[in-house]
C-alpha positions in Angstrom: 0.0 -0.1 0.1 1.5 3.5 -0.9 1.5 6.7 0.9 -1.6 7.8 -1.0 -3.5 4.5 -0.1 -2.7 5.1 3.3 -3.7 8.5 3.6 -7.2 7.6 2.0 -7.7 4.7 4.3 -7.0 6.7 7.4 -9.4 9.6 6.0 -12.1 6.8 5.9 -11.3 5.4 9.3 -12.0 8.8 10.6 -15.0 9.2 8.9 -16.6 6.2 10.2 -19.4 6.7 12.4 -18.6 5.5 15.8 -18.7 7.5 19.0 -15.6 9.5 20.1 -14.8 10.8 23.6 -13.6 14.5 24.7 -16.0 16.5 22.8 -17.2 20.0 23.1 -20.7 20.3 21.8 -22.6 23.5 22.1 -26.0 23.7 21.0 -26.8 26.6 18.7 -30.8 27.7 18.2 -31.5 29.6 15.1 -29.4 32.2 13.1 -29.4 34.6 16.1 -27.1 32.0 17.7 -25.6 30.5 14.7 -24.4 33.1 12.7 -22.5 35.1 15.5 -20.4 32.1 16.4 -19.7 31.2 12.8 -18.4 34.6 11.8 -16.4 34.8 15.0 -14.8 31.4 14.4 -14.1 32.4 10.5 -12.7 35.8 12.0 -10.4 33.9 14.1 -9.1 31.2 11.6 -5.3 30.9 10.9 -5.2 28.5 8.4 -8.2 27.3 6.7 -12.0 27.6 6.4 -14.3 25.3 4.7 -17.9 25.9 4.6 -21.1 24.0 2.8 -24.4 24.9 2.4 -27.5 24.1 0.4 -28.7 27.6 0.4 -26.6 30.9 0.5 -29.0 33.9 0.0 -28.3 37.4 -0.4 -29.8 38.9 2.5 -28.3 40.1 5.7 -27.3 36.5 6.8 -25.4 35.9 3.4 -23.7 39.3 3.5 -22.4 38.8 7.1 -20.9 35.0 6.1 -19.4 36.2 2.7 -18.0 39.2 4.8 -16.3 36.8 7.2 -15.1 34.7 4.3 -13.8 37.7 2.2 -11.8 39.1 5.1 -10.3 35.5 6.1 -9.1 35.1 2.6 -7.6 38.4 2.6 -5.5 38.0 5.6 -4.0 34.6 3.5 -6.3 32.1 5.0 -7.2 29.3 2.7 -11.2 29.8 2.1 -13.2 27.3 0.6 -17.0 27.5 -0.4 -19.1 24.7 -1.7 -22.9 25.1 -2.7 -25.2 23.0 -4.3 -26.2 23.7 -7.7 -29.7 23.3 -7.1 -30.2 24.8 -3.7 -27.9 28.0 -4.9 -28.0 27.7 -8.9 -25.9 31.1 -8.6 -24.2 33.2 -5.8 -25.9 36.4 -5.5 -24.0 38.7 -8.0 -22.3 41.3 -5.3 -21.4 38.3 -3.0 -20.2 36.6 -5.8 -17.8 39.5 -7.0 -16.7 39.9 -3.3 -15.5 36.6 -2.7 -13.8 36.4 -6.2 -11.9 39.4 -5.4 -10.7 38.2 -1.9 -9.6 35.0 -3.5 -12.3 32.6 -2.0 -12.3 29.3 -3.8 -15.8 28.5 -4.9 -17.1 24.7 -5.6 -20.7 24.1 -7.0 -21.8 20.6 -6.1 -23.9 18.7 -9.0 -24.8 22.3 -11.0 -28.0 21.9 -12.7 -27.9 21.3 -16.4 -29.2 23.8 -18.9 -31.6 21.4 -20.7 -34.1 19.1 -19.1 -32.9 15.6 -18.8 -34.3 12.6 -17.2 -31.2 11.6 -15.5 -32.1 10.8 -12.0 -28.9 11.4 -10.6 -29.8 15.0 -10.5 -31.9 14.2 -7.7 -28.8 13.7 -5.5 -28.3 17.0 -3.8 -25.7 18.4 -1.3 -27.9 19.1 1.6 -25.4 19.3 4.2 -24.9 22.3 6.5 -21.1 22.4 7.6 -18.2 24.5 8.4 -14.7 23.5 9.6 -12.2 26.0 10.9 -8.5 24.8 11.2 -9.5 21.5 11.8 -10.2 22.3 15.4 -13.7 24.0 15.3 -16.7 23.0 13.5 -20.3 23.7 12.8 -23.2 21.3 12.0 -26.7 21.4 11.6 -29.8 22.3 9.4 -29.2 26.2 9.3 -28.6 27.8 5.5 -27.2 30.9 4.7 -30.4 32.5 5.0 -32.1 35.0 7.2 -34.2 33.6 9.8 -36.9 36.1 9.1 -37.1 35.7 5.3 -38.5 32.8 3.4 -37.6 32.5 -0.2 -40.9 31.4 -1.2 -43.0 33.3 1.1 -41.3 36.2 2.1 -41.0 38.4 5.4 -41.5 36.4 8.8 -43.1 37.7 11.9 -41.1 35.2 14.0 -37.9 33.5 13.2 -37.4 30.2 11.6 -37.1 27.4 14.1 -33.8 25.5 13.4 -30.6 24.3 15.4 -26.8 23.7 14.8 -23.9 22.7 17.0 -20.5 24.3 17.4 -18.2 21.6 17.9 -14.4 21.3 19.3 -12.3 18.1 20.0 -12.2 14.9 17.7 -15.5 15.2 16.0 -14.6 18.4 14.8 -11.6 17.0 12.7 -14.0 14.3 11.3 -16.3 17.1 10.0 -13.0 18.5 8.5 -12.3 15.3 7.0 -15.6 14.9 5.5 -15.6 18.4 4.0 -12.0 17.8 2.4 -13.0 14.5 0.9 -15.9 16.0 -0.8 -13.8 18.9 -1.9 -11.6 16.6 -3.4 -14.3 14.3 -5.1 -15.9 17.2 -6.7 -12.6 18.2 -8.1 -11.7 15.4 -9.4 -15.3 14.7 -11.0 -14.9 17.9 -12.8 -11.3 17.3 -14.6 -9.1 14.5 -14.3 -6.8 14.2 -11.6 -3.4 14.7 -13.2 -4.8 17.9 -15.1 -6.9 19.1 -12.2 -3.6 19.3 -10.2 -5.7 18.0 -7.0 -4.1 15.7 -4.4 -5.8 13.4 -2.4 -7.0 14.8 1.3 -4.2 14.1 3.8 -5.7 13.4 7.4 -3.2 15.8 8.9 -3.2 18.5 6.3 -5.7 20.8 8.2 -6.2 18.7 11.4 -2.9 18.6 13.1 -3.7 20.9 15.9 -6.6 18.2 16.8 -4.7 15.6 18.7 -3.4 18.1 21.0 -6.6 20.1 21.7 -8.4 16.8 22.2 -5.8 15.7 24.8 -6.3 19.1 26.8 -10.4 18.1 27.2 -10.1 16.0 30.2 -13.8 15.6 30.5 -16.1 15.8 26.9 -18.9 14.5 25.5 -19.1 11.4 23.2 -20.4 12.3 19.9 -20.0 11.2 16.3 -20.4 12.6 12.9 -22.5 10.4 10.4 -22.9 11.0 7.0 -25.2 9.8 4.3 -23.9 9.4 1.0 -24.7 7.2 -2.2 -21.6 5.4 -1.8 -20.5 3.7 1.4 -23.3 5.5 3.9 -26.5 4.9 2.2 -28.6 4.5 4.9 -26.2 5.3 8.0 -28.1 8.2 9.4 -31.5 5.9 9.1 -29.7 3.1 11.0 -28.6 5.3 13.8 -32.0 6.4 14.4 -33.6 2.8 14.2 -31.0 2.0 16.7 -31.6 4.7 19.1 -35.6 4.0 18.9 -35.0 0.3 19.5 -33.4 1.0 22.7 -35.5 3.9 23.8 -36.6 3.4 27.2 -38.3 6.6 28.4 -38.9 8.9 25.9 -38.5 10.1 22.0 -38.9 13.7 21.1 -38.3 14.2 17.2 -38.7 17.5 15.5 -38.5 17.3 11.8 -39.5 19.7 9.1 -40.2 17.0 6.3 -41.5 13.9 8.0 -42.5 11.0 5.6 -40.6 7.9 6.9 -40.5 4.4 5.6 -42.2 1.3 7.1 -39.3 0.5 9.0 -39.0 3.7 10.8 -42.8 4.2 11.5 -42.9 0.5 12.8 -39.9 1.7 15.1 -41.8 4.7 16.4 -45.2 2.6 17.1 -43.1 -0.2 19.1 -41.5 2.0 21.0 -45.0 3.7 21.9 -46.4 0.2 22.7 -43.7 -0.9 25.3 -44.4 2.4 27.3 -42.0 4.9 25.8 -43.5 8.5 25.5 -43.2 9.2 21.6 -43.8 12.7 20.6 -43.4 14.4 17.3 -43.0 18.1 16.6 -43.8 18.8 13.0 -44.7 21.6 10.6 -47.9 23.3 11.4 -47.2 26.2 8.9 -46.7 24.4 5.6 -43.5 25.4 3.6 -44.6 23.1 0.8 -47.9 21.9 0.2 -47.6 18.6 -1.3 -45.1 17.1 1.5 -47.0 18.9 4.5 -50.3 16.8 3.0 -48.4 13.9 2.7 -47.2 14.0 6.4 -50.7 14.5 7.7 -51.9 11.7 5.8 -49.5 9.7 8.5 -51.2 10.8 11.5 -54.1 8.7 11.9 -52.2 5.2 12.5 -49.7 6.8 14.8 -52.0 8.8 16.9 -53.8 5.2 17.1 -50.4 3.5 18.5 -50.2 6.5 21.1 -47.5 8.5 19.3 -48.6 12.1 20.4 -48.0 14.6 17.5 -47.7 18.2 17.7 -47.7 21.2 15.1 -45.7 23.9 15.4 -47.5 26.9 13.9 -45.6 30.2 15.4 -43.2 30.2 12.1 -41.7 27.8 9.9 -40.1 24.6 11.3 -36.8 23.7 9.7 -35.5 21.7 12.6 -33.8 18.2 12.0 -33.2 17.3 15.5 -34.3 14.5 18.3 -33.8 13.1 21.7 -34.2 9.6 23.0 -33.5 9.1 26.3 -29.7 10.2 26.7 -29.1 10.1 22.8 -29.5 13.2 20.7 -29.0 14.3 17.1 -28.6 17.3 15.1 -28.2 17.6 11.6 -29.3 18.2 7.9 -31.1 15.1 7.4 -35.0 15.2 7.4 -36.9 12.1 7.7 -38.1 11.5 4.1 -37.0 9.8 1.1 -35.0 13.2 -0.3 -32.8 13.2 2.5 -32.8 9.3 3.5 -32.2 8.0 0.0 -31.0 10.7 -2.3 -29.2 13.4 -0.7 -25.6 14.0 0.8 -26.5 14.6 4.7 -24.5 15.0 7.9 -25.7 14.6 11.4 -23.9 14.6 14.8 -25.2 12.1 17.3 -24.2 13.1 21.0 -24.5 10.5 23.7 -24.7 12.9 26.8 -27.2 13.5 29.3 -26.6 16.8 30.0 -26.7 17.7 26.0 -29.6 15.8 25.5 -31.6 17.8 28.5 -30.7 21.2 26.7 -32.0 20.3 23.6 -35.0 18.7 25.5 -35.9 21.5 26.9 -35.3 23.9 24.2 -38.0 21.6 22.3 -40.3 21.7 25.2 -40.2 25.4 25.3 -40.7 25.7 21.6 -43.7 23.6 21.5 -45.0 25.5 24.6 -44.6 28.8 22.7 -45.9 27.6 19.2 -46.8 24.4 19.4 -50.4 23.0 18.9 -51.4 19.1 19.7 -53.1 17.1 17.0 -56.0 15.6 18.5 -57.6 12.3 16.9 -61.1 13.5 17.3 -60.1 16.8 15.4 -58.4 14.9 13.0 -61.3 12.7 12.3 -63.5 15.6 11.8 -61.4 16.9 8.9 -63.4 17.3 5.7 -63.0 14.6 3.0 -61.6 16.8 0.7 -58.5 17.3 3.0 -58.3 13.5 3.6 -58.4 13.1 -0.4 -55.6 15.8 -0.9 -53.4 14.0 1.7 -54.0 10.6 -0.1 -53.3 12.1 -3.5 -50.0 13.6 -1.7 -48.8 10.3 -0.3 -49.2 8.7 -3.9 -47.1 11.3 -5.4 -44.3 11.0 -3.3 -44.3 7.3 -3.3 -44.3 7.7 -7.0 -41.1 9.8 -6.5 -39.6 7.0 -4.7 -40.2 4.7 -7.4 -38.6 7.0 -10.0 -35.7 7.4 -7.8 -35.1 3.5 -8.1 -35.1 3.0 -4.4 -38.8 1.5 -4.0 -37.5 -1.9 -2.3 -35.5 0.0 0.4 -38.1 2.3 1.6 
């Protein structure tokens, strides 16, 4: 095995989902907490900044983050931004010029074709929201570079979008850095032959050299792991992590998810947990961002409620969270519980095994439920007009058709 193969093997080992101790994990709720923390970390960067996002908007949040990226590049930091070719087809012109002048490297994951195509691989998007700074600090969550009080399809919002991210220090931060380094290399290789591109394979120690010493200084810390979902080696990694946690649940399951249309295995795991006496609660969208998936989600309510699963709809603003607390296990990330996230997109979730962190996230979710949630009662559900039930049935069939078109029918 040559040196390049050794580096690759080390990188894959670093990305393999297993709990690592000695981590610092700080919960960040919505952009009001996330963007100041992200900008401060970028402003303190010394060597390399990596950022991945599905949406990079031209609003105030986008300008703040773009300014921090540009400032870092101007002082000699290696700054790399990866955007998705569908979520952000083009960077806003002013931001694109600012980043180009500063020397920020911008990559586009799977740019959209100019003409219509039946190639279903175009459905595979980069839905991850991650950042890594100097291999020592990282961010993972569901928050796009998008202002909390603005929605691209609905305009100004009265209350901020509900979403979460985590700020990471310790070994798991190095895992995030390694994952982002690997994707940057893969995208570069896909666009040009390796030799012509002049791109070297990512080296594990290249941007995370100080990580081992930083982890050693953390005498106490949380156990955490980065779990990726891709179309190569980790096709069901996030779903399996959820199913394992649900199967071991003894006290409580609390899931907040923006787009909820789970497959049979996941629904069965929720029902079985409820039947063995676990309190199972779902916090789902009450204010619909997209009508079709919202109706399909509501079509699942009846059997879940009958099995003892509690459902709360969040109406105060848009719910964009992808988080869960299952006893002392918690997850924060980009993955919805729907076919798009579980079968097609590249996703990233951090799983944290720590009673204190789980309690913090649980308290935040319960506060949001109390402030903007509305329980779904079975009697009220039964009184919904037949037209609404028919719309839900139609939406369900359309999403199932989408699963068939994607080629994953047997796995969902």
